[in-house]
C-alpha positions in Angstrom: 0.0 0.0 0.0 1.4 3.4 -1.0 2.1 5.8 1.8 -0.3 8.7 2.3 1.2 12.0 1.1 -0.4 15.2 2.2 0.1 18.5 0.3 0.0 21.4 2.6 0.8 25.2 2.6 4.2 26.0 3.9 6.3 29.1 4.6 9.6 30.0 2.9 11.5 28.1 5.6 9.5 24.9 5.0 7.4 25.2 8.2 3.8 24.2 8.0 1.1 26.9 7.7 -1.8 26.3 10.0 -5.0 26.0 7.9 -7.1 28.0 10.4 -4.7 31.0 10.1 -5.4 31.4 6.4 -8.1 34.0 5.8 -7.4 34.7 2.1 -6.1 32.8 -0.9 -4.8 34.5 -4.0 -3.1 33.3 -7.2 0.3 34.0 -5.8 -0.1 33.9 -2.0 -1.9 33.2 1.2 -3.1 35.8 3.7 -2.6 34.8 7.3 -4.1 36.2 10.5 -4.0 35.1 14.2 -6.8 36.0 16.5 -6.3 39.3 18.3 -3.6 40.5 15.9 -3.9 43.9 14.2 -2.0 42.8 11.2 -2.1 40.2 8.5 0.8 38.6 6.7 0.8 37.8 3.0 3.1 34.9 2.2 4.0 33.3 -1.2 1.7 30.4 -2.3 4.0 27.6 -1.5 3.2 23.9 -0.9 5.0 20.9 0.4 4.4 17.2 0.3 4.4 15.7 3.8 5.2 12.0 4.2 4.2 9.6 7.0 7.7 9.6 8.4 7.5 13.3 9.1 9.7 14.4 6.2 8.6 17.2 3.8 9.5 17.8 0.1 8.7 21.2 -1.4 6.7 21.0 -4.6 8.5 21.7 -7.8 6.2 24.6 -8.8 7.3 26.6 -5.7 10.2 28.1 -7.5 7.7 30.1 -9.6 5.8 31.4 -6.6 8.5 32.4 -4.1 8.8 36.1 -4.8 6.5 38.9 -3.7 9.0 41.6 -4.5 6.8 43.1 -7.4 3.9 43.6 -5.1 6.1 44.9 -2.3 7.4 47.6 -4.7 3.9 48.6 -5.6 2.8 48.9 -2.0 5.8 51.0 -1.3 4.9 53.2 -4.3 1.3 53.6 -3.0 2.3 54.0 0.6 0.1 56.8 2.1 -2.4 56.8 -0.8 -5.9 57.3 0.8 -7.9 54.2 0.3 -5.1 51.7 -0.2 -4.6 49.1 2.6 -1.9 50.2 5.0 1.4 48.5 4.2 3.6 48.0 7.2 6.7 46.5 5.6 8.3 43.2 4.6 9.4 40.4 6.8 11.4 37.3 6.0 8.1 35.5 5.4 6.2 38.1 3.3 4.3 41.4 3.4 2.8 42.8 6.5 -0.5 44.7 6.2 -3.1 46.2 8.5 -6.0 43.8 9.4 -9.5 45.0 8.4 -12.0 42.9 10.5 -15.0 44.0 8.5 -13.9 41.9 5.6 -14.5 42.6 1.9 -17.2 44.6 0.2 -18.2 41.4 -1.6 -18.8 39.7 1.7 -20.7 42.7 3.1 -23.0 42.7 0.1 -23.8 39.1 0.4 -24.7 39.3 4.1 -26.3 42.8 4.4 -29.3 44.5 3.0 -28.7 47.5 0.7 -27.6 50.6 2.6 -28.9 54.1 2.1 -27.9 55.7 -1.2 -25.6 58.1 0.6 -23.4 55.2 1.7 -23.3 53.7 -1.8 -22.4 57.2 -3.2 -19.6 57.5 -0.7 -18.2 54.0 -1.7 -18.5 54.8 -5.4 -16.5 58.0 -4.9 -13.9 56.3 -2.8 -13.4 53.5 -5.2 -12.9 55.8 -8.2 -10.6 58.0 -6.2 -8.3 55.3 -4.9 -7.8 53.6 -8.4 -7.4 57.0 -10.0 -4.7 57.7 -7.5 -3.0 54.4 -8.4 -3.0 55.5 -12.0 -1.5 58.8 -11.0 1.2 56.9 -9.2 1.7 55.0 -12.5 0.3 51.7 -11.3 -1.8 49.6 -13.6 -4.0 47.7 -11.1 -5.5 44.8 -13.1 -7.2 42.9 -10.3 -10.1 45.2 -9.5 -12.9 43.3 -7.9 -15.3 43.5 -4.9 -13.4 40.9 -3.1 -10.3 43.1 -3.2 -12.0 46.1 -1.5 -11.9 45.8 2.2 -13.9 47.8 4.8 -12.0 49.8 7.5 -13.5 50.3 11.0 -15.4 53.3 9.7 -16.5 51.4 6.6 -14.4 53.4 4.2 -12.7 51.5 1.4 -9.3 49.9 1.5 -7.9 48.4 -1.7 -5.7 45.3 -1.7 -4.2 42.8 -4.1 -1.5 44.2 -6.4 0.2 40.9 -7.3 -0.5 41.2 -11.0 -0.3 45.0 -11.2 2.2 46.8 -13.4 4.6 49.5 -12.1 5.7 52.2 -14.5 8.2 55.1 -14.2 6.8 58.1 -12.3 7.8 60.4 -15.1 6.0 58.3 -17.8 2.9 59.7 -19.4 -0.1 58.6 -21.4 -2.2 55.4 -21.1 -0.9 52.6 -18.9 -0.7 49.3 -20.8 1.2 46.1 -20.6 2.5 43.8 -23.3 -0.5 41.5 -23.1 -3.2 44.0 -24.1 -4.3 45.1 -20.7 -4.7 48.9 -20.3 -5.8 51.5 -17.8 -9.0 51.8 -19.7 -9.7 48.2 -18.7 -9.2 49.2 -15.1 -12.0 51.8 -15.8 -14.2 49.0 -17.1 -13.8 47.0 -13.9 -14.4 50.0 -11.7 -17.6 50.6 -13.7 -18.7 47.0 -13.0 -18.3 47.7 -9.3 -20.4 50.8 -9.6 -23.1 48.8 -11.3 -22.8 46.2 -8.5 -23.2 48.8 -5.8 -26.1 50.5 -7.6 -28.0 47.2 -8.0 -26.6 45.6 -4.8 -25.8 42.5 -6.9 -22.3 41.4 -7.9 -21.4 41.8 -11.5 -18.0 41.3 -13.1 -16.4 40.6 -16.4 -13.3 38.4 -16.7 -11.7 40.1 -19.7 -8.0 40.8 -19.4 -7.4 42.3 -22.9 -8.9 45.1 -24.8 -9.8 42.6 -27.5 -12.0 40.9 -24.9 -14.1 44.0 -24.0 -17.6 42.7 -23.5 -20.2 43.2 -26.3 -23.4 45.2 -25.5 -25.5 42.0 -25.5 -23.2 40.4 -22.9 -23.9 43.2 -20.4 -26.9 43.7 -18.2 -29.5 46.3 -18.7 -28.9 49.7 -17.1 -32.5 50.8 -17.5 -33.9 52.1 -14.2 -30.5 51.7 -12.5 -29.1 54.8 -10.7 -26.2 56.1 -12.8 -27.4 53.8 -15.5 -26.7 56.2 -18.4 -23.1 56.8 -17.2 -22.5 53.1 -16.7 -23.8 52.4 -20.2 -21.5 55.1 -21.6 -18.5 53.6 -19.8 -19.3 50.1 -21.0 -19.4 51.5 -24.6 -15.8 52.9 -24.1 -16.7 56.6 -23.9 -14.4 57.3 -20.9 -10.7 56.8 -21.4 -9.7 57.6 -17.8 -11.1 57.3 -14.3 -11.1 61.1 -14.1 -13.5 61.2 -17.0 -15.7 58.6 -15.4 -15.7 60.4 -12.1 -16.7 63.7 -13.6 -19.7 62.0 -15.4 -20.7 60.1 -12.2 -20.6 63.2 -10.0 -22.5 65.2 -12.6 -25.2 62.5 -12.7 -25.6 61.6 -9.0 -29.3 61.2 -8.2 -30.6 62.7 -5.0 -32.1 59.2 -4.3 -32.0 56.1 -6.5 -35.1 54.5 -7.9 -37.0 52.8 -5.1 -36.5 49.3 -6.6 -32.7 49.6 -6.1 -32.6 51.3 -2.7 
């Protein structure tokens, strides 16, 4: 009978990660938190095969996942930007960040009835502002989603997850774009999806990662009767090249109160 081999999360030094301490899982890492701690630790997504005799062998794919330096550089660039999760530095294990006990906006939407329009409005403004600030700092964000927007103690937004983001020289100008067809205009698309989600209080996202994958009109939900619906439709039809343009249109179109069916 073949011995039982268990694949488990490990730290860089090969020590076992306690499953109960993992509160988040990303493509490139785990987020760890211990009860009572005011911080979380993001570590590389590493695995080891544990054998019955107590020995452990790191998995071969670990060599491709042992580096968080790119995300570290982005957190350092964005340090102090309002709305970005507070970065506290790097350790031998990974990246240290402030802990936000209220969880993500996605979790909050799943568990909570729609709030007053004023709260939705504040979140929409905060989300546009934080990602516009990232672009001003020459960071192409990429992974913009409800799950990556945390809620601070006062329920203001804190953005996380920059593992796939691109960092460009501060003196560079023009549209941000990578070599695979992802651009800052696509960041605007994903922010618009979040605005739609907040206005309808129902998660909506598109998984496109290249301009060539921009969703067709028939693939998008109706904006009829949705607060900010005309602005959302214009953004989905590529009428805004930047988040600043989107923000101006949103603020100019803010309803005093949304339609009752969405409140």
